[in-house]
C-alpha positions as CSV (number, residue, x, y, z in Angstrom):
1,M,11.1,-29.4,6.0
2,E,12.6,-26.5,4.1
3,H,10.5,-24.3,1.9
4,D,11.4,-21.9,-0.8
5,Y,9.0,-19.0,-0.4
6,T,8.2,-16.7,-3.3
7,L,6.3,-13.4,-3.2
8,Y,3.0,-15.2,-3.7
9,P,2.3,-16.0,0.0
10,I,3.0,-12.4,1.0
11,I,-0.2,-11.1,-0.6
12,P,-2.6,-13.6,1.2
13,F,-0.6,-13.0,4.4
14,I,-1.1,-9.2,4.1
15,Y,-4.8,-9.7,3.5
16,N,-5.2,-12.3,6.3
17,E,-6.2,-15.0,3.9
18,L,-3.9,-17.8,5.1
19,D,-5.1,-20.5,7.4
20,L,-3.5,-20.7,10.8
21,F,-0.9,-23.3,10.0
22,A,0.2,-21.4,6.8
23,R,0.3,-18.1,8.7
24,L,2.5,-19.5,11.5
25,E,4.8,-21.1,9.0
26,F,5.1,-17.9,7.0
27,E,5.7,-15.8,10.1
28,F,8.6,-18.2,10.9
29,A,9.9,-17.9,7.4
30,L,9.8,-14.1,7.7
31,E,12.0,-14.4,10.9
32,E,14.5,-16.6,9.1
33,D,14.8,-15.0,5.7
34,S,15.8,-11.4,5.5
35,R,15.1,-11.1,1.8
36,L,11.6,-12.3,2.3
37,L,11.2,-9.9,5.2
38,E,12.4,-7.1,3.0
39,S,9.9,-8.0,0.2
40,Y,7.2,-8.1,2.8
41,Y,8.0,-4.6,4.1
42,E,8.1,-3.3,0.5
43,L,4.7,-4.8,-0.3
44,M,3.3,-3.7,3.0
45,S,4.3,-0.1,2.4
46,G,2.6,-0.2,-1.0
47,Y,-0.5,-1.8,0.6
48,N,-0.6,1.1,3.2
49,F,-0.7,3.6,0.4
50,L,-3.7,2.0,-1.3
51,P,-7.0,3.6,-0.6
52,K,-9.2,1.7,1.8
53,V,-12.3,1.1,-0.3
54,T,-15.5,-0.5,0.6
55,F,-18.0,-1.4,-2.1
56,S,-21.7,-1.1,-1.5
57,P,-24.4,-0.4,-4.1
58,S,-26.6,2.7,-3.9
59,K,-30.1,2.5,-2.5
60,S,-31.6,3.0,-6.0
61,T,-29.6,0.0,-7.3
62,L,-30.8,-2.2,-4.4
63,D,-34.4,-1.1,-5.0
64,K,-34.2,-1.9,-8.7
65,V,-32.8,-5.4,-8.0
66,L,-35.5,-6.1,-5.4
67,A,-38.2,-4.8,-7.7
68,Y,-36.9,-7.0,-10.5
69,S,-36.7,-10.0,-8.3
70,T,-40.4,-9.7,-7.2
71,S,-41.6,-9.1,-10.8
72,A,-39.6,-12.0,-12.2
73,V,-41.3,-14.5,-9.9
């Protein structure tokens, strides 16, 4: 079965959000399609320049949420 891949699956592939079957199928497509591989490399280089951010609330925010949750009951 032949697929016409667009840029859409590249993003979930980069973020490891594809299931195993879709990932294997996409890896095969990367080997077969040089334009898709080029697009992947372009997006991957942009991804590597993005800051690696983790989001976590401050302790005071957590304390306020916990205090509200106990007072609302």
